[in-house]
C-alpha positions as CSV (number, residue, x, y, z in Angstrom):
1,M,70.0,95.1,123.8
2,S,71.0,98.7,125.0
3,G,72.8,98.9,122.1
4,A,70.2,97.9,119.6
5,L,68.1,100.8,121.3
6,D,70.9,103.6,121.2
7,R,69.7,106.6,120.0
8,T,73.0,108.5,120.8
9,P,73.5,110.4,117.7
10,P,77.2,109.8,116.0
11,A,79.9,112.4,117.1
12,R,80.1,115.4,114.8
13,A,83.6,116.3,113.0
14,T,86.1,119.2,114.6
15,A,88.1,121.4,113.0
16,R,90.8,118.8,113.1
17,E,88.7,116.7,110.9
18,W,87.9,119.2,108.5
19,T,91.9,120.1,108.3
20,G,92.6,116.5,107.8
21,L,90.1,116.4,104.9
22,A,91.6,119.3,103.0
23,V,95.0,117.7,103.7
24,I,94.0,114.5,102.2
25,A,92.3,116.2,99.3
26,L,96.1,117.1,97.7
27,P,97.2,114.1,97.0
28,C,93.6,113.2,95.3
29,M,94.2,116.2,93.2
30,L,97.8,115.2,92.3
31,Y,95.9,111.9,91.4
32,S,94.0,113.7,89.0
33,M,96.6,115.5,87.5
34,D,99.0,113.1,87.1
35,L,96.6,111.3,84.6
36,T,96.3,114.5,82.5
37,V,99.6,116.5,82.7
38,L,101.5,114.0,81.1
39,N,100.0,114.4,77.6
40,L,101.4,118.3,77.6
41,A,104.7,116.8,78.2
42,I,104.9,114.1,75.4
43,P,106.7,116.2,72.6
44,S,109.7,117.5,74.9
45,I,109.2,113.7,76.1
46,S,109.7,112.3,72.7
47,E,112.3,115.1,71.4
48,D,114.4,114.4,74.4
49,L,114.3,110.4,75.2
50,K,113.8,109.3,71.6
51,P,111.1,106.7,72.9
52,T,109.9,104.0,69.9
53,A,105.8,104.1,69.4
54,S,105.6,101.5,71.4
55,Q,107.7,102.4,74.7
56,L,105.6,106.0,74.3
57,L,102.2,104.4,74.9
58,W,103.7,102.6,77.9
59,I,104.8,105.9,79.2
60,V,101.4,107.2,78.9
61,D,99.5,104.0,79.8
62,I,101.3,102.3,82.8
63,Y,100.4,104.7,85.7
64,G,96.5,104.1,84.8
65,F,97.2,100.4,84.6
66,F,99.1,99.8,87.7
67,V,96.5,102.4,89.7
68,A,93.5,100.2,88.0
69,G,94.9,96.9,88.8
70,L,96.0,97.3,92.3
71,L,93.1,99.3,93.8
72,V,91.5,96.4,95.1
73,T,94.8,95.1,96.3
74,M,95.7,98.7,98.1
75,G,92.3,98.7,99.7
76,T,92.3,95.7,101.0
77,L,95.5,96.0,102.6
78,G,94.8,99.1,104.1
79,D,92.2,97.7,106.1
80,R,94.5,95.2,107.4
81,I,97.8,97.2,108.1
82,G,96.3,100.4,108.7
83,R,94.5,103.1,106.3
84,R,96.9,106.1,107.5
85,R,100.0,103.7,107.4
86,L,99.4,103.0,104.0
87,L,98.6,106.8,102.9
88,L,102.0,107.4,104.3
89,I,104.0,104.9,102.7
90,G,102.3,105.4,99.6
91,A,103.0,109.0,99.8
92,V,106.9,108.3,100.4
93,A,106.9,105.9,97.2
94,F,105.0,108.6,95.1
95,G,107.4,111.3,96.0
96,V,110.1,108.9,95.6
97,A,109.0,107.8,92.1
98,S,108.3,111.3,91.1
99,V,111.8,112.4,91.5
100,L,112.9,109.8,89.5
101,A,110.5,110.0,86.5
102,A,111.9,114.0,86.5
103,F,115.3,113.0,86.3
104,S,114.9,109.8,84.0
105,T,117.1,109.3,81.4
106,S,116.1,106.7,78.9
107,A,112.2,105.7,77.7
108,N,112.7,102.4,79.6
109,M,113.5,104.1,82.8
110,L,110.3,106.6,82.7
111,I,108.4,103.7,81.9
112,A,109.8,102.0,85.2
113,T,109.0,104.9,86.9
114,R,105.7,105.7,86.1
115,A,104.9,102.0,86.9
116,L,106.2,102.9,90.4
117,L,103.8,105.8,90.5
118,G,101.2,103.6,89.3
119,V,101.8,101.7,92.3
120,A,102.1,104.4,94.8
121,G,98.7,106.1,93.4
122,A,97.1,103.1,94.1
123,T,97.1,103.9,97.8
124,L,95.5,107.3,97.7
125,A,92.5,107.1,96.5
126,P,91.1,103.8,98.7
127,S,93.0,105.0,101.5
128,T,91.6,108.5,101.4
129,L,87.9,108.0,100.9
130,S,88.4,105.1,103.8
131,L,89.6,107.8,106.1
132,I,87.0,110.2,105.7
133,R,84.5,106.8,106.5
134,N,86.0,106.8,109.6
135,M,86.3,110.7,110.4
136,F,83.2,112.0,109.9
137,L,80.7,109.9,111.7
138,D,77.7,112.1,111.1
139,P,75.8,110.6,108.0
140,A,75.3,114.5,106.8
141,Q,78.9,115.6,107.6
142,R,80.0,112.7,105.5
143,T,78.1,113.6,102.5
144,V,79.8,116.8,102.6
145,A,83.4,115.5,102.7
146,I,82.8,113.2,100.2
147,G,81.5,116.0,98.1
148,V,85.1,117.5,99.1
149,W,86.6,114.5,98.2
150,I,85.0,114.2,94.4
151,S,85.5,117.9,93.7
152,S,89.0,117.4,94.3
153,F,89.9,115.1,91.7
154,S,87.9,117.3,89.2
155,A,89.8,120.6,90.4
156,G,93.2,118.4,89.9
157,A,92.0,117.8,86.3
158,V,91.2,121.2,85.7
159,I,94.5,122.8,86.8
160,G,96.6,120.1,85.9
161,P,97.1,121.2,82.3
162,V,97.2,124.9,83.0
163,I,99.6,124.5,86.3
164,G,101.8,121.9,83.6
165,G,101.2,124.3,80.7
166,V,103.2,127.0,82.7
167,L,106.0,124.7,84.1
168,L,106.5,123.5,80.2
169,Q,107.0,127.1,79.1
170,F,109.7,127.5,81.1
171,F,111.5,124.7,82.7
172,S,112.4,121.0,81.2
173,W,109.4,117.8,81.1
174,G,110.4,116.6,84.1
175,S,108.9,119.5,86.3
176,V,105.6,118.2,85.3
177,F,106.8,115.3,87.9
178,L,107.7,117.6,90.4
179,I,104.7,118.9,91.1
180,G,104.1,115.7,93.6
181,V,107.1,116.2,95.8
182,P,106.1,119.2,98.1
183,V,102.3,118.0,98.2
184,M,103.6,114.5,99.3
185,V,106.1,116.1,102.0
186,L,103.3,118.6,103.2
187,L,101.0,115.2,103.6
188,L,103.9,113.3,105.3
189,A,104.2,116.6,107.6
190,L,100.6,116.6,109.0
191,G,99.2,113.1,108.2
192,P,100.5,111.6,111.4
193,W,98.9,114.5,113.4
194,L,95.3,114.9,111.6
195,L,94.5,111.6,110.4
196,P,93.0,109.3,112.6
197,E,94.5,105.4,112.3
198,Y,91.6,102.7,111.4
199,R,92.5,98.9,110.6
200,D,90.2,95.4,111.1
201,P,91.6,94.2,114.1
202,D,90.6,90.7,113.3
203,A,92.0,90.4,109.5
204,G,93.9,87.7,108.3
205,A,96.8,88.0,106.6
206,L,96.6,88.9,102.9
207,D,95.6,86.1,100.3
208,L,98.6,86.2,97.7
209,T,97.1,84.4,95.0
210,S,93.7,86.4,95.6
211,V,96.2,90.1,95.0
212,A,97.5,87.8,91.9
213,L,94.2,87.2,90.5
214,S,92.8,90.2,91.0
215,L,95.8,92.5,89.4
216,G,96.1,89.8,86.6
217,A,92.3,90.1,85.7
218,V,91.9,94.0,86.0
219,L,95.4,94.4,84.2
220,A,94.0,92.2,81.1
221,A,90.7,93.4,81.0
222,I,91.9,97.1,81.0
223,Y,94.6,96.6,78.6
224,G,92.0,94.3,76.3
225,I,89.5,97.4,76.4
226,K,92.0,100.1,75.7
227,Q,93.3,98.1,72.5
228,V,89.9,98.1,71.4
229,A,89.4,101.4,71.8
230,E,92.6,102.6,70.2
231,H,92.6,100.2,67.2
232,G,89.4,98.0,66.9
233,P,88.9,94.6,68.0
234,D,91.6,91.9,67.1
235,V,92.8,88.7,68.5
236,V,95.4,90.2,70.9
237,S,93.1,92.5,72.3
238,L,89.8,90.0,72.8
239,A,92.2,87.3,74.3
240,A,93.2,89.9,76.8
241,I,89.6,90.5,77.7
242,A,89.0,87.0,77.7
243,V,92.0,86.1,80.1
244,G,91.0,89.0,82.2
245,A,87.2,87.7,82.7
246,L,88.7,84.0,83.7
247,L,90.9,85.3,86.2
248,G,88.1,87.8,87.4
249,W,85.8,84.2,87.5
250,L,88.7,82.3,89.2
251,F,89.3,85.4,91.7
252,A,85.5,85.8,93.0
253,R,85.5,81.6,93.4
254,R,88.1,81.9,95.4
255,Q,86.8,85.1,97.8
256,G,83.4,82.7,98.1
257,R,85.8,79.9,99.6
258,L,88.1,81.9,101.9
259,A,87.4,82.6,105.6
260,D,88.9,86.3,105.1
261,P,88.4,86.8,101.4
262,M,89.7,90.2,99.9
263,I,86.1,91.3,98.9
264,D,83.5,90.0,100.8
265,L,80.9,88.8,98.1
266,R,78.2,89.6,100.5
267,L,78.4,93.5,99.7
268,F,77.1,92.9,96.2
269,R,74.2,91.4,97.9
270,L,73.3,95.1,99.4
271,P,71.2,97.2,97.3
272,A,72.6,100.3,98.7
273,F,76.3,98.8,97.6
274,S,75.4,97.2,94.0
275,V,73.1,99.6,92.6
276,S,75.0,102.3,93.7
277,L,78.3,100.7,91.9
278,G,76.4,100.0,89.0
279,A,75.4,103.9,88.9
280,Y,78.5,104.9,89.7
281,M,79.9,103.1,86.8
282,L,77.8,103.7,84.0
283,A,77.8,107.5,84.8
284,C,82.0,106.8,84.3
285,F,81.0,104.8,80.9
286,V,79.0,107.5,79.7
287,M,81.2,110.7,80.6
288,F,84.2,109.2,79.5
289,G,82.6,107.8,76.2
290,L,81.5,111.5,75.2
291,F,84.7,113.1,76.0
292,L,85.9,111.6,72.4
293,Y,83.6,113.3,70.8
294,N,83.2,116.8,72.4
295,A,87.3,117.1,71.9
296,Q,87.1,116.3,68.6
297,Y,83.9,118.2,67.6
298,L,85.5,121.3,69.1
299,Q,89.0,121.1,67.6
300,L,88.1,119.6,63.9
301,V,84.4,120.5,63.6
302,L,84.7,124.1,65.1
303,G,88.7,124.4,64.5
304,L,89.2,125.8,67.8
305,S,93.1,124.8,69.2
306,P,94.1,122.6,71.8
307,L,94.6,125.1,74.1
308,E,91.2,126.6,73.4
309,A,89.1,123.6,73.7
310,G,90.7,122.5,76.4
311,L,89.4,126.2,78.0
312,W,86.0,125.9,77.5
313,S,85.9,122.1,78.9
314,M,86.3,124.5,81.9
315,P,83.0,125.7,83.1
316,S,82.0,121.9,82.8
317,A,84.4,121.1,85.2
318,G,83.3,124.0,87.7
319,A,79.9,122.8,87.3
320,F,80.9,119.4,88.5
321,I,82.5,121.1,91.8
322,V,79.1,122.9,92.6
323,G,77.2,120.4,91.6
324,S,79.5,118.2,94.0
325,M,79.1,120.8,96.7
326,I,75.1,121.2,96.6
327,V,74.4,117.5,97.1
328,P,74.2,117.6,101.0
329,A,71.5,120.8,101.1
330,L,69.9,118.3,98.3
331,T,69.5,115.4,100.8
332,R,68.3,117.4,103.6
333,R,64.8,117.4,101.6
334,L,64.7,114.7,99.4
335,C,65.9,110.7,99.9
336,P,69.3,110.1,98.4
337,A,67.4,107.7,95.9
338,Y,65.7,110.4,94.5
339,V,68.4,112.7,94.3
340,M,70.8,110.2,92.1
341,G,67.6,109.6,90.1
342,G,66.9,113.0,89.6
343,G,70.8,113.9,88.8
344,L,70.3,111.2,86.2
345,G,67.3,112.6,84.5
346,V,69.6,116.0,84.4
347,A,72.6,114.1,83.3
348,A,70.3,112.5,80.3
349,L,68.7,116.4,79.3
350,G,72.5,117.0,78.6
351,F,72.9,114.7,76.7
352,G,69.8,114.8,74.6
353,M,70.7,118.2,73.9
354,L,74.0,117.2,71.6
355,V,71.2,115.3,69.5
356,L,70.4,119.0,68.4
357,L,74.0,119.9,68.2
358,P,74.7,122.3,65.0
359,A,77.0,121.4,62.5
360,Q,78.2,124.9,62.8
361,G,78.3,127.9,65.6
362,G,77.5,125.2,67.9
363,L,80.3,126.3,70.8
364,A,77.5,127.8,73.0
365,W,75.6,124.8,72.7
366,M,77.9,122.1,73.2
367,V,79.2,124.3,76.7
368,T,75.7,124.2,77.8
369,S,75.3,120.9,77.4
370,A,78.3,120.0,79.1
371,I,77.7,122.2,82.3
372,T,74.0,120.3,82.7
373,S,75.6,116.9,82.0
374,S,78.1,117.3,84.9
375,L,75.6,119.2,87.1
376,G,73.9,116.2,86.7
377,L,76.0,113.5,87.0
378,A,77.9,115.2,90.1
379,P,75.2,113.8,92.3
380,V,75.5,110.7,91.1
381,F,79.3,110.6,91.8
382,T,79.1,111.6,95.3
383,L,76.1,109.9,96.4
384,A,76.6,106.7,95.2
385,T,80.5,106.7,96.3
386,D,78.9,107.9,100.0
387,L,76.2,104.7,99.8
388,V,79.3,102.3,98.3
389,V,81.4,103.3,101.5
390,G,78.4,103.8,103.7
391,S,76.9,100.5,103.3
392,A,79.8,98.9,104.1
393,P,81.1,97.8,107.7
394,P,83.8,99.9,109.0
395,E,86.3,97.0,108.8
396,R,85.5,96.7,104.8
397,A,85.9,100.5,104.4
398,G,89.1,100.3,102.4
399,V,88.2,97.6,100.1
400,A,84.5,99.5,99.8
401,S,86.4,102.1,98.7
402,A,89.0,100.1,96.2
403,I,85.8,98.5,94.3
404,S,84.2,101.9,94.1
405,E,87.1,103.6,92.3
406,T,88.2,100.3,90.0
407,S,84.5,100.6,88.7
408,S,85.1,103.9,88.1
409,E,88.2,103.0,86.0
410,F,85.9,100.0,84.3
411,G,83.3,102.5,83.7
412,G,85.6,104.7,82.0
413,A,87.5,102.4,79.6
414,L,84.4,100.4,78.6
415,G,82.7,104.0,77.4
416,I,86.0,104.9,75.8
417,A,86.1,101.9,73.8
418,I,82.6,100.9,73.2
419,L,81.1,104.6,72.7
420,G,84.0,104.8,70.2
421,S,83.8,101.6,68.4
422,V,80.4,102.4,67.7
423,G,80.8,106.0,67.0
424,V,83.7,104.7,64.3
425,A,81.3,102.1,62.8
426,I,79.1,105.3,62.2
427,Y,81.5,107.8,61.1
428,R,83.2,104.8,58.7
429,A,79.6,103.9,57.2
430,T,79.1,107.2,56.2
431,M,82.3,107.9,55.1
432,A,82.5,104.7,52.8
433,D,81.9,106.3,49.6
434,A,83.2,109.7,50.0
435,V,87.0,109.7,49.5
436,P,87.8,110.0,45.9
437,A,88.8,107.2,44.2
438,G,92.2,106.7,42.7
439,L,94.0,108.2,45.4
440,A,98.0,106.6,45.6
441,D,98.3,107.0,49.4
442,A,96.2,104.0,50.5
443,A,97.2,104.8,54.2
444,A,95.9,108.4,54.1
445,V,92.7,106.8,52.5
446,E,92.3,104.3,54.8
447,A,92.4,106.9,58.0
448,A,90.1,109.1,56.3
449,R,87.4,106.7,56.2
450,S,88.3,105.8,59.8
451,T,88.9,109.2,62.1
452,L,87.9,112.9,61.2
453,G,91.7,113.7,62.0
454,G,92.6,111.6,58.7
455,A,90.1,113.2,56.6
456,V,91.4,116.4,57.9
457,A,94.6,115.4,56.8
458,L,94.1,114.0,53.5
459,A,91.4,117.0,52.7
460,G,94.7,119.5,53.0
461,E,96.3,117.6,50.2
462,L,93.3,117.8,47.9
463,P,92.5,120.0,45.2
464,G,89.7,123.3,45.9
465,T,86.4,121.6,46.2
466,T,87.5,117.8,46.1
467,G,89.0,118.5,49.7
468,A,86.3,121.2,50.9
469,A,83.7,118.5,49.9
470,L,85.6,115.5,51.7
471,L,86.3,117.8,54.7
472,D,82.5,118.8,55.0
473,T,81.3,114.9,54.8
474,G,83.8,113.8,57.0
475,R,82.4,116.9,59.8
476,G,78.5,115.6,59.2
477,A,79.9,112.2,59.9
478,L,81.4,112.7,62.9
479,L,78.5,114.9,63.9
480,H,76.3,112.5,63.0
481,A,77.9,109.5,65.2
482,L,77.8,112.4,68.0
483,R,74.2,112.7,67.9
484,L,73.6,109.3,68.0
485,V,75.4,107.8,70.7
486,A,74.8,110.8,72.5
487,G,71.0,110.3,72.1
488,G,71.4,106.3,73.0
489,C,73.2,107.7,76.4
490,A,70.3,110.0,77.4
491,V,67.8,106.5,76.9
492,V,70.2,104.8,79.3
493,L,70.7,107.3,81.9
494,L,66.8,107.9,81.7
495,F,66.2,104.1,82.5
496,V,69.2,104.0,85.1
497,G,67.8,107.0,87.0
498,V,64.1,105.6,87.0
499,L,65.6,101.9,88.1
500,V,67.9,104.0,91.2
501,A,64.9,106.0,92.3
502,V,62.8,103.1,92.8
503,R,65.3,100.4,94.1
504,L,67.0,102.9,96.7
505,R,64.0,104.7,97.5
506,D,64.1,103.2,101.3
507,V,67.7,103.6,101.5
508,G,68.9,106.3,103.8
509,A,72.4,108.3,102.9
510,A,74.2,106.5,106.0
511,P,72.5,103.4,106.8
512,A,73.7,103.0,110.9
513,H,73.7,100.0,112.5
514,G,75.6,100.3,116.0
515,A,79.6,101.0,116.6
516,E,82.5,98.9,117.0
517,E,85.6,100.0,118.7
518,E,88.6,100.6,117.1
519,E,91.7,99.2,117.6
520,S,93.0,102.8,119.3
521,G,89.7,102.2,121.8
522,G,87.9,105.1,120.1
523,A,84.6,104.4,118.8
524,A,84.2,103.8,115.3
525,P,81.4,105.1,112.8
526,P,78.4,103.4,112.1
527,G,78.3,100.3,110.6
528,G,76.6,99.9,106.7
529,A,73.9,97.7,106.9
530,A,74.6,94.0,108.1
531,L,75.9,91.5,105.8
532,P,73.9,88.9,104.7
533,E,75.4,85.2,106.0
534,R,77.0,82.9,104.1
């Protein structure tokens, strides 16, 4: 009875927790950097290791595959063996794999070390986010901490290509992997002192069958989606997606029957969890899907170099960081549902601006649109993550964090595949009769009808006005596709914004339901909403 009436406010974080947050933000930056920095090193790797086309694809992709496939497993493992312990184990593995990758002597060795980096990288996001759940008991402080956590990923995406470019200017391609070593050494030195340990004292053994099913489901589905995005639908990609869906169904059925499941399916019956998760996934869907078009517009329509295009992407990344950091001030005056709904509305305005994007001289318009979209999506990322993790009981925080990050991976992959495929279909329909007849190079003709890059290449081989006409038509086709896709995204964002504002209007930023004792004897943070009965 006394516990039910206890109104004692949760303990507020001290300098130790805030310093610990700075420490765990570093591997998050590194996690994001490792997804982007390799792209700059591909030419040097190709020259040195001479990989085949298939090997090069696996060098680029296998890190992301293993991260996505193992997030749920690592989140569950952290709940069982201790989140700090798993993070430090992952730091050791990441540092060792970084050194091995840097000094790889063959393409196959680099593929293997990139896979090991993916396994280690999968420990970082769920471990760090679930530790934040336990370090910051005060709901307002936790929202600030999650804003910092979200911003660290954006910062990594921004500075990764810059640092990578500087290193590649003076050193070999292996230097881009060695960035991670000092970061992990710092984490190992300070982590045991600054970070608390937490695990579920009543957790059972890890169900290896569930691990295999979840890994197989995510890997197969992500692989199939990426293949559709890159090569269009075919038997292999559709079969992979079907296998992933089947394994996912078997995984869900098994979780419903286990006494101690990897994922407690009752979490999805909590509106704060399921609606926030859906909003987060949708935000990733539209953001990553439109990245494809933004980059092509800047380089192939406006004629910017890759470096110039990258530099002009920095304002939107900065806006994302700003948007994440202003969330606490907004939630002091408005409920999270209205902040998220308003953010989705602002993002819809940003995407809607692209409907009016001019064919020439549209750099300022594009950058303004990207800044507006980032300012709108940042609160969605921060608050959705906060609500997903905060609505779960403390002992489930690790797996809740992992589900959140897995939804981000799926949302991004689906956005690239679906929005990319829609754009390609619009482009091909516009370009069907634009390529001059009678050209001998059938492959070049097909490439020009499929992508603007192909049209640019073919236009350079055609005489005068013929090449210029093809190039103008191709640029117009891409712009038409960009406008239609962005307009569709804006409408969807508006609809979801209203849905979030209505469904979550009674949900606080961090619902509290008492406290449980940690294994160390200290008080755990307030639990999420009570899970429904099985």
